[in-house]
N, C-alpha and C positions, 0 to 999 in steps of 0.2 A: 336240464333247467325247466323244460316244459312240464315234465312230470312233477317237479316240486311245486310250481305255480298252480298246476291243475288240481293238486291235492290241498292247497292252502288258501288260494284266493277265491274259490267258488263261494265261500261263506259271505263274502262281501257282495255277492251278486244274488243273494237270496233275501226273501222278506225278513228273516231273522237278522241278517246283517244290516239291512236298511233300518230296521227298528232300533237296533243297538246304536248305529251311527247317528240317527236323528236324536235319540235320547242323550247320547254323549255330547253332541253339539248343543243341545238345549242346556245341559249342565254347564258347559263352558262359556256360553255367551253371556254377556253382561247386559244386553238390551232386553227389557221385559217383553216388548212386542215380538221380537224375534224368538224369544224363549217360548212364548205362547204358541206361535206359529209352528215351531219345530215340535213341540209336544203334541199339538193337534195333528200334525202330519204323521207322527209315530202312532197315535191312536188310530188314524185312518188306515195306515198300513196293517195294523193288527186286526181292525174290523174287516177290511176288505179281504185279506188272505186268510182270515178265520171264518169267513162266510162259507158255510158248507155247500150252499146252492151254487154260488159262483165258482168255487174251486172244483166242485164235482163236474160242472160243465166243461171247465178247462181240462180236467183229467180225461173226460170222455173224448175230447177232441184229440189229445195227445197220445194217450195210451193205445197200444195195440189191443184189439178186442180178443176175447177168448177164442182159441183156435180149435178146430176138430183134430182128433188124433190123426196124424199123417199116415197114409197107407202105402206110399210109394217112394220112401226114402232109400236111395241106393246105399248099400252097405249098412244102412240103418244105424247111424252114429248120431247120438245126441251130444252136443257141445254145451256143457253146463258152466256158465260164468260165475266165478266166486265174487264175494263181496257182501259182508253183513249177514252171512248165513249162520255164523256162529257168534254167541255172546261170550266174549273173552274178558269182560269186565268183572266177572264174579268167579271167585275160586271155589271149585267143588272137589270133593274127595273122589277117590277110586279112579283117577285118571280119565274121568268122563268129562263131558262138556255140555254146555247149555246152547240151545238154538236161538238165533237172533231174528231180527225183523224180516230178513230176506230168506228165511229157511224154506219158504214155499217153493223157491227155485229147485232145491233138492228134491222136494216132494213131487214136483211136476216131472222131473227127470226120472225119478223112481217109478212113477205112474206109467210113463212111456215104456220103461223096461218091463214092468210087470205085465202089461197087456200085450207085450210082444211087438210094439211099434218100433223099437230099437233094439239092437243087440249089444251095443257098446255105449258106455257113458264116458266121454272125454271131459275131465274137469280142468278148466282153464283158469289159472290164476297163480301167480307166484308171490314172492316176498317183497314187501315194501322196504325201502331203506331211508325213510325219513327219520330224523333224530328224535322226534317226539312220538313215534309210533311204537306201541307195545310189540315186543318181539313175538309173543305168542299169537298175534294176529297173523303172522306169516305162515302159520300151520293150518290155515283154513282148509286148503285142498286136501291135506292128509286127514283132517278131522271129518270132512264130508265123506271121504273114502271109507273111514271107519263106520260112519253111519249107514252108508249104502251096503257095506258088508254085513252089518248087523241086521239089515233089512232083507237079506237074501240075495243080494247081487254077487255073482261069482267074481272072485279076484281077477280072473283073466278078462272080464268084461269091463274093467275100470282102467282108464288111462289117465295119467296125470301129466298136464302141461304146466310146469312150474316156473317158467321164465317171465311171463307177462305181468306187468304192474298196473296196466290201465286198459281201457277198452280197445284202443288202437292195437296194443301189443297182443291182447286176447285174439283178435282177428288175424294179425300177422303170424303169430306162432302156431295157432290152431290150424291155419290154412296149410302150413308146412306139415304138420302131423297128419292131417287128412290126406294129403297127396302122397307123402312118403310111406305112411303105414297102412292106410286104407285104400289108396289108389282112387280117390274120389275128390270131386270139388263140390260136394253137396253135404248138408248136415241138417239136423233138426236143432235149432238154436233155442236154448232155455235160459231166460233171465227174467227180470221183473218187467212188468208191463210198461212202466215209465222209461226204463232203460232200453227197451227193445228197439225203439226207433233208431237210436244212435248205434246200438250194437249191430243191428241188421245192416245198416248203412256201411259200417266199418268192414263187416265180412264181405259184403258185395264189392266194396272198393278193392278187396283182395281177390276178387273173382271167384268167390265161393257163393254158391246158390243156397239160400237158407230157407227153411220152413220154420217161421216163427212159432214158438209155443210158450207164451208168456204166463207168468204167475204174479203173485204179490201186487194185486191191484189196489190202487188208491181210489179209483172211481167206484160207485155203487149205483143201485137203482135211483132214479130221480125221485126226489122228495121235495115237496113245496109247503112244508109246515111253516106257519108264521114264525115260530122260534128260530127256524133255520135262516130266515131272512134277516132277523133283527139281531140276534145274539151271536157274537163270535165264539168259535169252539176251539179249544186249545189243541185238540187232535188234528183238526183241519189245518190249523196254522203250522203244526208240525209236518203234515203231509205236503203243505205248500213248499216247504223247504226242499223236499226231494223232487217235486215236480219242476220247480223253477231251476233247480241245479241241472236237471236234465235238459231243459230247454236251452239254457245258456251253454251247457256242455256241448250240445249238438251244434250251436252256432260257432263255438270255438273250434271244434273239429272241422266244421266246414271251411273256416278261414285257413286252418292248417293243411287242408287237403286230405283229411283222413276219411271223409264221408263223400 
């Protein structure tokens, strides 16, 4: 039940969900004054969370900063968390696949392998079972394995953990693999910068010591151009969805005792 609600109700706790909710209420209300107030509130939500200066400051506070390449990882295992690395919404020929928004996660794990910082990449992420989820999404771990193989990673250096459906289970099942197969309770953790705070806390809750190595940054260099203050940006509003989802996700996990 927690898995279902965690994957479906997050939308209502994001700026996009708030905007849609306010506009729907504005359409349903019969009082002109209330309709104007709700419409104005919706515009305020879009402007605030589309403000690139404001959202960049929030992202800089929340995201894990870029990390140096670790040099002391025992057994040198990188745990790569799946989620959004493959674009499954477009059909392509030749049994190939397209990369998605979170593909930099795989790129960071590949970089660690290529420079010799890790010897093994443990891909953590299994199949979802929601009725509205596309079935080919469930193959992301296998797809990323194919990408790593094409990039020169040896087959014996890739391990798949295919049971986990969320971040809590990523940590739970990866911890077992680390201890049973690699005889260690340490790893280099690779995921997006916005997701890293929750992911690292989940792994530490399972008594796994992690060296965070984030990618897919929402934040950027500070910019104070006048247009950034005045005009909302659609890309910034989209990024606000991922950032707010992670903040609320961390709070929910804290209540559940997962972090």
